[in-house]
C-alpha positions as CSV (number, residue, x, y, z in Angstrom):
1,M,-9.9,-17.0,2.1
2,S,-11.4,-14.6,-0.4
3,E,-12.1,-15.5,-4.0
4,P,-9.5,-13.9,-6.3
5,N,-12.1,-11.9,-8.3
6,D,-13.4,-10.5,-5.0
7,L,-9.9,-9.4,-4.0
8,M,-9.4,-7.7,-7.4
9,D,-12.7,-5.9,-7.0
10,R,-11.8,-4.7,-3.6
11,A,-8.4,-3.5,-4.7
12,K,-9.9,-1.6,-7.6
13,A,-12.5,0.0,-5.4
14,E,-9.8,0.9,-2.8
15,I,-7.5,2.5,-5.4
16,S,-10.4,4.3,-7.0
17,G,-11.5,5.7,-3.6
18,M,-8.0,6.7,-2.7
19,A,-7.6,8.5,-6.0
20,K,-10.9,10.3,-5.7
21,E,-10.9,11.2,-2.0
22,G,-7.1,11.7,-1.5
23,L,-6.1,12.0,2.2
24,G,-9.8,11.9,3.2
25,H,-9.9,8.2,2.3
26,P,-9.3,5.9,5.3
27,S,-6.6,3.8,3.4
28,T,-4.5,6.7,2.1
29,K,-2.6,7.5,5.3
30,P,-1.8,3.9,6.2
31,V,-0.5,3.2,2.7
32,L,1.6,6.4,2.7
33,T,3.0,5.5,6.1
34,G,3.9,2.1,4.8
35,A,5.6,3.7,1.9
36,A,7.6,6.0,4.2
37,I,8.7,3.1,6.4
38,G,9.7,1.1,3.3
39,A,11.7,4.0,2.0
40,V,13.6,4.4,5.2
41,A,14.3,0.6,5.3
42,G,15.5,0.9,1.7
43,V,18.0,3.6,2.7
44,L,19.2,1.7,5.7
45,L,19.5,-1.8,4.2
46,P,22.3,-2.3,1.7
47,V,20.4,-4.9,-0.3
48,V,17.2,-2.8,-0.9
49,S,17.1,0.5,-2.7
50,L,14.9,3.5,-1.7
51,P,12.4,3.0,-4.6
52,L,12.1,-0.7,-4.0
53,G,11.5,-0.1,-0.2
54,L,9.0,2.5,-0.9
55,V,7.0,0.3,-3.3
56,A,7.3,-2.7,-1.0
57,G,6.1,-0.8,2.0
58,A,3.2,0.7,0.2
59,G,2.3,-2.7,-1.2
60,I,2.3,-4.4,2.2
61,A,0.2,-1.6,3.8
62,F,-2.3,-1.8,0.9
63,W,-2.5,-5.6,1.1
64,Q,-3.2,-5.3,4.9
65,R,-6.1,-2.9,4.0
66,I,-7.8,-5.1,1.3
67,K,-7.2,-8.6,2.6
68,R,-10.0,-8.5,5.2
């Protein structure tokens, strides 16, 4: 498992890269796809709202990108 500081550094670098490069960054499209899937789940599931589903989906996709 990665050291927590290393994980934070990777997360910061990934977010910075996504902000600078936009859709050209390799993580942007998977994170947006995760957000869309989460939003749909939020609409379909009565316990989860659309914004919560969107954030959760994006968070899960982002985690999958940086955990390696």
